[in-house]
C-alpha positions as CSV (number, residue, x, y, z in Angstrom):
1,X,44.5,123.6,174.1
2,X,47.2,125.5,175.9
3,X,47.8,122.7,178.3
4,X,48.2,120.1,175.5
5,X,50.7,122.4,173.8
6,X,52.7,122.8,177.0
7,X,52.6,119.0,177.6
8,X,53.8,118.5,174.0
9,X,56.7,121.0,174.4
10,X,57.8,119.4,177.6
11,X,57.7,115.9,176.0
12,X,59.8,117.1,173.1
13,X,62.2,119.4,174.9
14,X,62.8,117.6,178.1
15,X,64.6,114.6,176.6
16,X,66.9,116.9,174.6
17,X,67.9,118.9,177.7
18,X,68.4,115.8,179.8
19,X,70.5,114.1,177.1
20,X,72.7,117.1,176.4
21,X,73.3,118.1,180.0
22,X,74.1,121.5,178.7
23,X,71.5,124.2,178.5
24,X,71.4,127.8,177.2
25,X,68.6,130.3,177.8
26,X,67.5,133.7,177.0
27,X,64.0,135.2,176.7
28,X,63.9,135.4,172.9
29,X,66.0,133.4,170.4
30,X,67.5,135.3,167.6
31,X,67.9,132.4,165.1
32,X,69.6,133.4,161.8
33,X,68.6,132.1,158.4
34,X,71.0,129.5,156.9
35,X,72.5,128.7,160.3
36,X,74.0,125.2,160.5
37,X,71.5,122.7,161.8
38,X,71.5,122.5,165.6
39,X,73.2,125.8,166.1
40,X,71.5,128.2,168.5
41,X,71.9,132.0,168.3
42,X,71.4,134.3,171.3
43,X,71.9,138.0,172.0
44,X,73.8,139.0,175.1
45,X,73.7,137.9,177.8
46,X,73.6,134.2,177.0
47,X,73.4,131.8,179.9
48,X,74.9,128.3,179.7
49,X,74.4,125.6,182.3
50,X,76.5,122.5,182.7
51,X,77.8,120.0,185.3
52,X,81.1,121.2,186.8
53,X,83.6,118.7,185.5
54,X,85.9,118.8,188.5
55,X,83.9,117.6,191.4
56,X,86.4,114.7,191.9
57,X,89.0,116.2,194.2
58,X,91.5,113.5,193.4
59,X,91.9,115.3,190.0
60,X,92.8,118.6,191.5
61,X,96.3,119.0,190.2
62,X,98.3,120.8,187.5
63,X,98.4,117.8,185.1
64,X,94.6,117.1,184.9
65,X,92.4,119.1,182.5
66,X,88.7,118.2,181.9
67,X,87.8,116.7,178.6
68,X,86.6,119.1,175.9
69,X,83.4,117.0,175.5
70,X,82.5,117.9,179.1
71,X,82.0,121.5,178.1
72,X,80.5,121.2,174.6
73,X,79.2,124.8,174.0
74,X,80.2,125.1,170.3
75,X,76.6,125.0,169.0
76,X,75.6,128.1,171.1
77,X,76.4,131.6,169.8
78,X,76.2,134.9,171.6
79,X,76.1,137.8,169.2
80,X,78.1,135.7,166.7
81,X,80.7,134.3,169.1
82,X,80.9,130.6,170.0
83,X,83.0,129.0,172.8
84,X,84.6,125.7,171.9
85,X,87.2,123.3,173.1
86,X,86.8,124.7,176.6
87,X,88.6,122.8,179.4
88,X,89.1,123.4,183.1
89,X,91.5,122.3,185.8
90,X,91.4,122.8,189.5
91,X,94.5,123.3,191.7
92,X,94.1,123.1,195.5
93,X,95.6,126.1,197.3
94,X,97.1,126.2,200.8
95,X,94.6,128.9,201.9
96,X,91.6,126.6,201.5
97,X,90.8,127.8,198.0
98,X,90.9,126.1,194.7
99,X,92.4,127.9,191.6
100,X,90.2,127.2,188.5
101,X,92.1,127.5,185.2
102,X,89.9,127.9,182.1
103,X,91.1,127.6,178.5
104,X,89.5,127.2,175.2
105,X,88.8,128.9,171.9
106,X,86.3,131.5,170.6
107,X,85.3,131.7,167.0
108,X,83.6,134.8,165.8
109,X,81.5,135.3,162.7
110,X,82.5,137.8,160.0
111,X,81.4,141.3,161.1
112,X,81.6,140.3,164.8
113,X,84.9,141.6,166.3
114,X,84.1,141.3,170.0
115,X,85.3,141.4,173.6
116,X,83.8,138.7,175.7
117,X,83.2,138.5,179.5
118,X,82.2,135.3,181.3
119,X,80.8,135.0,184.7
120,X,80.9,131.5,186.3
121,X,78.5,130.8,189.1
122,X,78.9,127.5,190.9
123,X,75.6,126.0,192.1
124,X,74.8,123.5,194.8
125,X,71.1,122.9,194.2
126,X,69.6,126.3,193.5
127,X,72.2,128.2,195.7
128,X,75.1,130.1,194.2
129,X,78.1,129.0,196.4
130,X,81.0,130.7,194.5
131,X,81.6,133.0,191.5
132,X,84.5,133.6,189.2
133,X,85.0,136.0,186.2
134,X,87.0,136.4,183.0
135,X,87.8,139.9,181.8
136,X,87.4,141.3,178.3
137,X,88.7,138.3,176.3
138,X,89.2,139.1,172.6
139,X,87.2,137.3,170.0
140,X,88.4,138.7,166.6
141,X,86.2,138.9,163.6
142,X,86.0,135.8,161.4
143,X,88.8,134.0,163.3
144,X,89.4,131.4,166.0
145,X,91.3,132.6,169.0
146,X,92.6,130.9,172.1
147,X,91.6,132.2,175.5
148,X,92.8,131.4,179.0
149,X,92.1,132.9,182.5
150,X,91.8,131.8,186.1
151,X,90.1,132.6,189.3
152,X,90.0,131.2,192.9
153,X,87.0,130.0,194.8
154,X,86.6,128.3,198.2
155,X,87.2,124.6,197.9
156,X,84.4,123.9,200.3
157,X,82.0,125.2,197.6
158,X,82.6,122.2,195.4
159,X,80.8,119.0,196.2
160,X,80.5,115.7,194.5
161,X,77.2,114.3,195.8
162,X,75.0,115.9,194.5
163,X,77.5,117.3,192.1
164,X,78.1,121.1,191.8
165,X,76.9,122.6,188.6
166,X,78.0,125.8,186.7
167,X,76.0,128.6,185.2
168,X,78.1,130.6,182.7
169,X,76.8,134.1,181.7
170,X,78.4,135.3,178.5
171,X,78.3,139.0,177.6
172,X,80.1,140.8,174.8
173,X,80.8,144.2,173.5
174,X,82.1,145.5,170.2
175,X,85.8,145.8,170.0
């Protein structure tokens, strides 16, 4: 019985994960009543996974930003805060590093005035090869607010075949 339930869940969930290419996880979901269909609620920390959209080094310049659809996180909420319209760009540095600029928007539900921290881990296979951080970004109650930050990682950490992936850990605190 348990095996057939596990096989059923894998059969139902696996195609969804493969299709979306974005995942989110936490031990226990905190789904809210009347949430829009497809929205997923998590308590902090929330962990998002996605392909790194800048593995093509020919696009490492100040003019190129990844497309918003590459980092489609809007349906995932961490304690009432969602990330949307997130974009990234990479700028090669003379010291062998690559500066990663990140921008996007938070929207926060009513009653959820927050500060948000994001930890970016860059993965080649199962190995973390680089890490970057944001710092206390403001997500005001019942508003949409733009955010932007940057960090530098070693350019050697980014590979295209197989492509580097990202794991983004989102935590928040009341503001």
